Structures are given as structure tokens and as C-alpha cells.
N, C-alpha and C positions, 0 to 999 in steps of 0.2 A: 177383882176388876181391872182392866186392862189399864197400865197408866199410860199418860200422855208422855209426849218427847216435847220437853219445852228447851228453850236456846241454852240455859244453862246447863241442864242436863247432858244436852246433845253435846256442847263442850268439852264437859269435863268427862266423859266417855270415850270421846274421840280422841282425846289426848293421853286417856290411861292404854287405848289401844297401842297408840303410839310407845310409850313407855314398856308396853310388854313385847314388843317387836323389837325394840333396844334389848332387852334382857334376855329375850331368846338366842338374840343374837349373841349376846357377851358370852350366854354360857356356851356356845358351839364354839367360839373364838378360845375360850379357856381348857376345852378336851383335846380340840385338836393339836398336832404336833409338828404341822405343815407350815412352814415360813410363809406360803402364800396366804394362809388365812391365819393364823395366829401372829404372824409380823404384819404384812401389809394389811390385813383385814379386808382381803378381795372375797366377797361374800355378798349373798344376798337373802334378807329374810323378809316372810311377806305372808297377809292370810287374804282369803278368796271366799266367797260366799258360797252357797251349796253346790250353784252350778259352775262355779270357778271363774268367776269374773274378779278380779283385784280390788279389794276394798281397802287396803294400805300396806305401804313397804317401806322397809328400815331404807336410810341411805346408802347402804353399802354395796350393791350392784345393780344400775337400773339395766343393764344387758338382759335380764333373765327373768324379769318381773313377768310379762307377757307368756313366755315362752311357757313359765308354769301353767298358767292357763290352759293350754293345751293338753300338759300331761294330765291334769285331772279330766278334763271332758273323756281323755281316753281312756283313765282308770274306770268312767264312771259308765262310759261305751263299752268296752273290754272284759270287765270283770263285776260288774254288780251283781250278776248270776252265778257264777262260776269265777273264780273262788269264792265270791261275795265281798263286802266290804264293811267291816263291823267297826266297833268302838275299839280302839287299842293295833288297829293294823297301822304300820308304815310302810308306804310303797316307795320304792328307786328305780331311779329312770337315769339312763347317760345315753340316751339316744338323740344325734342331734337333727334328725329328720322327724321328731317327735316335739323337742322343745329342748332348751339350753343351746349352744352353738356350736360344740365339737365333744367329742368323746368324753375329754377331760372335764366339762362341765356337769357335774352331779347331784343330784336332787334327792331329798327324802321329803314323803307329803305324807300328813296324816289327816283322817275327818277328826271332826268336832262333834258328839253326839249329845243332845239335852235330851234324856228318856226316851231314847229312840228314834228321835228327829235329828237328820241331820243340818246343823246350823252353819257349820264353815269347813274349812280347810286351811290347817299352818303348812307353809311349806319352805325349806332353806336349800341354798344350793351352796357351791363351791368348786372352784378348780383343782383337782387333783390330777399332779403332774404324771405320774405313771399311769398307763391304762392297759398294758399288755400288748400295746400295737407293733410294728415289724420294726420299730426303733425305740430307743429310750426315750420318754419323757412326753410322749402321747401327740407330738407336734411335728407331724414327719413330713420334711419334705420329698420323700419321694413316694409319697401315697398318691395311685391313681384310682383307686376306689374305697369306698367306706370300710369295706374288711381289713384294709390294711390299718385302722387307727384304732384297733383294740377292741376291748370286749365293750359290748353294748346292751344295757339291761335296760328291757322294755317295761317297768313297774312291776318288779317282783317285789315279793313282802320282805320286809328285813326283821318285820315283828308282824306277828299274827295273833290278834286278840289279846294284848299283850305280853306273849311269848317269842323269843328270840329265832327267829328261823336261821338255824345253823347252816342248812342245806344251801342257802343262798350267800350265806358268809363262807363258806368251803367253796363255793365256786367262786369268789372274788380271789380267795387267796391261790389258788391254783391258776390263776389268769393274768397273773401279775409280777411284774419282778422286784416290788417293793411292799410286799403283802403288810407288812405291820404298818405303814405309813398309809396305803389305801384305807383299810381297817379303821384306822383310829379316826382316819379322816369320816368314815362312815358314822361312827361310834357318834361323832361330833356332831353330826347334823342330826342323829337319833335325839340325843340330849337337847338340842335347840329345840326342836320341836316339840318336845314333850315337857320343857320347861315353860314354853308357850302356852299350851294347851291347859296346862294346869293354873296357868293365871288367866286364861280365858273361861275357864269353867267356874273360877273363882267370881271373876267380874258378872257372868250371868246369874249366879246364885244370887248376888246383889241386889241387879236391877231387873231380872226377870228376861225369858228367853226373847216375848216379843218385843219388848221394848231395845232389847240390844240387836236383832234383825231390823228393826226401822234404823236405828243408826247406821249400822251397814248401809241398807237402801240410801238413805240420804247421803252418806258420804261419796257415793258414786254418782249419786242425780244433783249433787251440788257440786261436785269437779265438772260435771257435762256442762252444767248452765254455765260457770264460769269462762270454761275453754270457749264456749261458743259466743258468749258476751264479748269476749276479747276479740275474736275472729272478725266479729261484726264491726269494730272499732276499726280495723284493716281494711284496706282498698280493696276490692277485688282486683284479682289481676293475675298474671303469669311470671314465674321467674326460675330460672336455669343455672345448672352448674356441671361441671364436667370434669374427670380426675382418671387419671389411668395407672393401673398396676404395671410395673417393670418387670414381672416375672411371672411366668404361668405354672411355675414348679419343676417345669422341665428346661426351661432355656429363658433368657433374656426375651420379652415380649410383650409389646405396650398391650394393655387390653383395657377397654373402656368403660368407665362407670358414668353413667348419665341420669340427672335426676331434674322431672320437670315437676314444679310444685304451683298447684291452680289454686286460688282461692274464691268461693265464692258464697258471699252472705256468712252462715255461719258452720260451712263445710271446708275443708280441705283434702284436695287429692294429692296423693302423692306417688308418681309415674314414675318407674326405670326404663320404661320403652327406649330403647336406642342405647341399652347395654349389652357390650358384648355378649355372646354365647359362651355355655360353660366352658372352663378351663381342664385340659387335662389333667392337672397335678391338684393341691389339695386347695387351690384360692380359690374355693366357690363358697357361697353362702347359702345353707338351706333356707327354707322359706321363714322357720321360727328364728334365727338369727338376723335376718333382713329385718323381720318385725322388729325385732330385739335391738339393734341399732337404729332405727328408725323412732323408737320410744324413747332412746338414749338422747337424741337432740331435740325431742319434743317435749321431752321433761326436764332436760336441765338449761334451756334456751327459750322454748316457744313459751310454754305453760309451767313456767320455773315456780309460779306463785301458788298453783294448784296442789292437791294430793296426787302422789304418784299412784293412780289407779285406772280402772276402766273406763271412766268418764272421758278422758283425754282422748283416748283412741275412739272411744263412740263419735266423735267428731270430725274422724280421720278415715280415708280410703285408701288402702295402698295398691299398687299395679304392679305386678312383677311378674315379666313374663317367662313362663315355664322354658327350662333350658337356657336360660341364662345365668352370667355370672353370682344373680342375687335369688336365684330360684331353680337351680341345677335339678335335674332329672337322676332320680335313685336309680346308683348307686353311687352318686360321682362322691368322690372324695373332698372334705370340709373341713378338714382340721386346722387350715390356719383361718379361717371365718371370722373368730372374733376380730381380728387384725387386719385380713386382707378378703374380701373386700369392706370389712365391718367398718373399721374406724374411716376409711373415705366415704362410705354410706353417711356416718355422724357429719362427717367434718362438710360433705357438699350440702347438707340441710342446715347445717350452721350457716353457711354465707347463701341460701334461698332466704330463710329465715331474716337474717340480718337485711337483707335487701328489703323486706316487706317493711320491717322497722323503722326506714330511713323515711318512709312516708307519712310518719306521725310523731312530733316534737316528744310526745309523751316516751316513746320509746325507742329512742336516739340511743340512750345511755346502757340498753338492754343487746346494742349491736355486738357481735362477736365474729372476726375473719377465723377461719377454719381452724380448730384445734389441730395439735398434733395429727398427721395424715399418712403419716409413714413410721415405721419404726423398727429397727432389728432386734427380737429380745434371743433369748439363748437356752436351749434345751442342752442338757448332758446326762450322759447314762454311761452304765460300767460297772468298775469298782472303784468303789470311794476310799480316801484315806483308811479305814479303819478295815476295810478289806471287804467291803460288804458289798451285793449287788444294788445297784439303784438305779432311780431314772429322775430327773429333777427338771425344773424352769427355774432358771434365776431371775427373779422378779425385778430389776430394775428399768425394766419398760415404764413402770408407773412414774417415774421422775419425767415426765412428758413437758411438753411446752404449750401453755393457753394460746388461742389466737390472740391479738390487741382488738381493741376495742375502740370507739369514738374518740374518747378521751382517755385513754390509759393502755400502759404496756401490756402483753401478757405477763402470768406467773411464769417464770423460769423456772424449770425440774421440779414443778410440785403438783401435778394434776393428772387426771387421767379420768376425761369427762363420762366414761362407762360406769366408773367408780367412785361416786363424789365423796368418801369416805377414806377413799385410800391413802396408806402409809407407805413411804417409801419402806423396803426392806432395811432392816439394819446387817451393818457390812459384818460385825463379829457373830451375829448370829449364822448368817449366810458360809461364812466360813468355818463355821465349827459342824456344819452338817455335811457341807459338800468339798471336793478337794481343790477348792480355788481359791487362792489367796488375791483379794484386791491389792491391785499398783496404785490405783486412784480411782475415783470415781468424782467427776466434777462438770460445771456447766461446760455445755460446749461451744469454745467461741465462735461465733456469728450463725448458730443454728438458727435462732430465729428469725422470720420473714421480717426484710426492712420495713419502713414504714415511718410515716409520721410519727405513728407510735408504733413501735416494734413488736412483733411476735416473741413469746415466750420459747427460750432456749431450751434443748435435750440435755442430754448428758453423752462425755465420753467417758467410757469406762474401760480401764485393762486388768483382763484376768491374768494369773497365773497358774497354770497346772500344777496340783501341789500333791505330792505323795501318792501317786498311782501310775502306773504304767500301762493299764488297760483302760483308757477313756474314749467316748467317744463325742466330741463338741459340735454341736450342731444347731448353726446361726441360722434363724428365721427369718424373713422380714421383706419387705418392701423398701425402693426409696433409694437405692444407691446411682440408678440413671435418671429418675425424675422424682423432683420432689410433687409431692400429692396436697401441700396444704395451701389452698388457692388465699391471695388476698384480697383485699377490698379497696376499692376505690384508691388504684394506683398503688397499693401497698403489694411487697413479691410473697412469694410465696417461701416457706421454709427452705431451708439448704438442704441438700439430700445428704444422705448416711454414707458410709463407707465402712469396711471390715478389712485389716491386715491380721495375718498369722504370723508368728516366729515360731518356726522349728527347728529343733539341734541347735542351740543357740549358745551365745557364751555368756548369757545373762548372769549367772551365777558367777563367772569370775567378776562382771561389773560389781555385784554386793560386795564382793570380797574389796572391793577397792573404793567402798563408799558412794558407788555411785548406782544410778538407775536410769532408764529410760523412759520420760516424760511425755516427749511428743514424737509426731510419726517421723519428723525428719531423724530422731536420735536412734527410735525403734529399726530403721532402714541399715542403720550403722551398727547394729547387731550381724554378727558371724551367724551364718548357717542360710535356712529357707524362709527369706521372708517376703511374702506377696499378699497381695489381695485377692479377696475371695468373693463369691457371688453370695448374695443374700440368703440364698436358700443353698445349702450344704451339708455334708457329712464327713466330719476330717476326724479322723484319729489322731488323739493327742495325748502326751504323755509328761511327766513332773518336767519341769522346766519349760514347757511351750507356753507362749504368750500369746493370748488374744487382744487386740485393740479394737474397740467399736468406735467410729465415730459419729456423732450426735444420733448413738442410736434409738433413744427414745422419743427422738422426733422434736422437730419446733413448730410452734403456730405460725399463722399468715401476717405478715403486715397490716395495718389501715393507713391510708393515706399514703402520699408521694414520700419518699425519705427524705427529699430535697426541703420539706416544709418541716423536717424535723429540728426540735431547739439543736444549735449545737452544745450548750452546754450537756443537753442527753447525751448527746454522742460520745460528749469527753467523757461523761461519768462510766458510761458504757464502755469505754478503753481501759480507764483507770480499772475497774473491775473485770475485767478479762474477758467481756461479753463481746466486745466489738475489736477486731483488729485496726490496727492504723491503716491499713489497704482497704481495708472496709469503711472506714470512716472517709477515706479520703473520696476511694472511685465510686461507691453507693450513695453516700450522704455529702458528698462532697464537703466536707469540712477538715481544713488545714490546722492539722496539731505539730508544734514544735515538740521532737520526742526528747530533748533536755529538758526543756524548761515546761514540757505538758501545759501549754496556752495555746490558746486558739488563736489564729489569724484572721481575723473577722473578715478584713478588705479582701485576702486571697480566697477566703471563704464563699466570700460574694459573688468573686471573679471562677473560682473553680466551679460554683453551682450554675452560673451563665455557660460554661464550657459544657457541662453537661445536658442543659437543658437543648444546647444550640445541636450536638449532636442526637438527640431525639428528633428534634426538627428535621435534620438530614436522613436519618433513617424513614420515618415517616414519609419524606418525600419519594425515596428510593421505593417504598413498599408501593406507593400508590403508582409509581412508573409500572 
């Protein structure tokens, strides 16, 4: 007799599924040796129904939840007959035109059968830094086509009917610079899906196939109902936002990303028409990446109350013109896509959704100016301090700033919107694996966008190359010439980023004297070749060279007029080295005595009126 699904049983099973996902994710974290996974916890874990629709996902990595749906659909279309889909199979993908966002995004997917009936799929995905690309680290600034970005695997089996496919593993071993790390990450994913699969089989054994299937179906249906109900509460209308990339992978060149959000009744249209054509370098987002970054904003801001599953996307239509930055024609390079244009996509949607929220008092508190919309992260490769060949990504970019809200400052150096469960990598672990020592890693002063409520700041980081004479340092990013994080209602965007490298210096002499350079002014005093570099470059470095990233992980946008900020809040930020005296005076109009650290309220009132008068003068000139 078929068992009915009562409300209590539904909630129990639903939460048990959530627990199983986290257990599988933890298994993966404990097997992997990659700091990106084991330390930063930057990974995705989810389950899908038999057709590939997302049922539920753990909070590790929102960016790839929807991309894995396409992988499953392709497995069904491509491999159902030859070589077939069997119990015990695990399929492996690393192709951004299929799912994921760039070749570094590598997934394992396994079907779960109950008495020869396909019930669901389990999938996990992590970022593996070394892909066998034309340069170490998998994110290659000079890539001009997808073939430059490393080994792409279109769903080969790493296990078949429960047996290891050694031929697939051998292909991986001979195709990458660091096969040990690469293979360990694959085995970590295999471990994760196997643990979750076993727990799900136990759940089915307890409650029965048909009841569990009803739960899966209802989870998606409930999410869609809740999402559509929320849309009906918001007014019909159209909202737009625009941002610019400042480098196309070959040269400084402004490239526009434009999004128009139209809401009508219980449906949402997200239209990227107006976005510039695809770029010559790796700053394009294949369609799965654009869907993924859209899902990031939808899940974390618009429908944060709902399950992270297919239900929310059923209420959304996405338009991404072919041949544009957000839907390039194959074989365009796209290894930078998670961040550029990926991060601006999410940030622009944050702005549009927040403008929707301001129309309903109930949702005013959910507003957010753009989160970090630029960053300069750091790839490296060559020979490490142990004499081994390696390729790596140092994941300090995860210490980014959140956009400010209608009643709060953004979080400083502690968020990454696409990865809600992320943890900033431990310095000592990074130093033990890669040939870099941290001179410092700290909040960036003036990094967040000013406002009545200021955006969270990003990080300033100084790396010292250590014990290697054969190293390639590869900064990759955006935001040196143009900040990308729009503010809201008079709030300013986050500050731009910068990168300085000091080569062949006398820094070791400084150390012998008991001193070290802790600011850009001091770094410029080092002897040797000290200069600013573009955000996308490949720079030979060796032991003793110093890399200084300013606001590298990016700050969030501000909310409201900076002249309306509480002077005491400005003073607190100055004391905490989040705002400089100059910023306090010229942006916030707050006059602080540097000796007594007290605010002169009368002079502050006068200064703020002077700034307002200058604005009025600029406005008159603009109208003329």
C-alpha cells in the first residue's frame, strides 16, 4: 500500500536530505588536499531528480548548482545507449560550455537506482587550480580560445559499475602539471557522492521509493510557489543597471555589461541585451556561467527564503544575446568567467532586486548595494619551495566586502556571494604548500563604497616570493581603472584595485635591520624595479620579489549619501583603519582632530555644507 505524505513526514525527510548533503560535502572536504577545498570550503554539493532538476543543494557554492543540471541532461542525451548509464557509474565533467564556469570547475555526478529505477542524481563540484592550460593555474590571462585553458572532460566515467576507470585517471595524470593534487581532488569528489548516495539509499529503504519521490517533487513545487507568491507581492516594473570591465584580456578596454530586470505578475525576465560583444581574451562567460551567476543573486538576495533548487528558476526567464560577453560563441576563451563578467552580473542584479524591494516596506531591510564587483586574485606556478612542479590559486579573494544595506554597513573582508559557506584560507596552510610568505593581509583602508551606510572593504595583501628561482606570478582581475560595485541612493561605488610588484629589491636588508615595508609609500622606497602592473599579466618572479595587492578582493557599494553618515561612525572607521583622515574630511565631510581624535561638530557642519555647495555648482555646469 502506497504511503501518504503527511506534513510532519515531509519536513523530517526534507531536513534529513539537507543533513545528507552536508555529510557528503564534509566527506569531500576531508579527502581533498587542495586549500581551495579543504581550507576555503569552496565547493558545491547537490541532488537532482531523474531528469536533472535541482532538488536541494548545500550552501557551499551557489554558482554551479544550475550548471550541473545541464551536465546531467547531457549524460542522459549522450550516454544512455553507449556506453550506458549503470548503478555504480560516476561521470566527470570539466567543460564550461556544458556546465561549470571555467575548466577549473570539475564535477562528479552519479545516478542513484532503486531496483533498476533511476530515482535521482548526486553531484559535487570543486575548483581545481591546475588544469594543464598554456600557463599554470588554469586561469590564463593570455588565453584567446577555450583550447588554451587546459584539459576539458565531457562526462567520461571515472568509475563504471563500481569499478575504477584507470584509463580516465591516466588521462588526467599525463595532462596536468600537478597530477597528485588533481587526482586527489577527483577522489575527494568520488568520496563525497558515494557517501551521500549510501545515505540516500538508507533513506529510501526506510520510507520507500514512491514517498521519497513525492518529497523531491514537492520540494521543487513548493519553492516555485513561494517564489511566485513573493513576486506577486512586488510591483510590476522594469529596473536597469550597468557596469564596465576595464580590461579585455589583451589591453585596457572598457566593456559594458547591462542588465534589464522586468517583473510582471509572478514572472521575472532578466535580459542582458545591450551587453557588449564577446572579448578577444578570457573575459567571456559561457551561457552556463551566466545562468550560474544569475542564480547566485536570485538565491542569496531575491529568494533567499526558499530552497536553493529548480523551483526559483522556473519563475525566471533569462535572455543572453549570442556572441556577447555573457553568451560567447564557441570556442571563445572564458577562464576568467567566474569573476569577470560573472561577479558584475550578480552585483548588477543585486542593485536591480534592491530597487524592487524599496517599493515594499516589508522588504526594505533586504536591500543590498552591489557586493564586491571587482577583484584581483592570484595564480602562480613553476617550481615550489620543495622543488616540485605546481600550479596554484591563492584564494584570498574570498575575503571580499559586502554591499551596504538600508540600515547597515556591509561586512568587511568576510564574504563571497557565490559561496555563502566560504572560509578565508589560512595563511599558514597557504605558506606551507606554496612558495609565498605573507608580509601582511589586512582590511583595505577606504576600500568599501562610502555612503550613509558604507560598503564592506576588501583586503590589502603583500606576498613575498620564497625559496624558488623559477616562478610565474599571474595576477588576474578587473577594477584597476574602474570600480564595478554600484552604490544605491547616493552611495558611492567601491574603490578601485591596484597591483604593485617589487623585483630585485633590498628587502632582505630591511629584514636584517628589523624593519619591513607595510605601505605602498614604503614599498616604493625599496631599491630595485618597483612598479604598477596591469590586472592581467604573467610575470616571472623569484625569491625576494614582493607583490602588493591593494583592495584586491574588492569592496561593496555604499547606501545613501555619505554626508548623511553618523560622524561617530566615521570616527570609529578612522580608528579601526577602515577610513583615512582624508576620506573622512573630503568624502564624509567629518572634521577630526588627529591629536585628540575628537570630532569638531561645528566645522563638520560647515564642511558638509561646502561639499553640498560644490555639488550644486557641478550640477549647474552639467545642465549648461
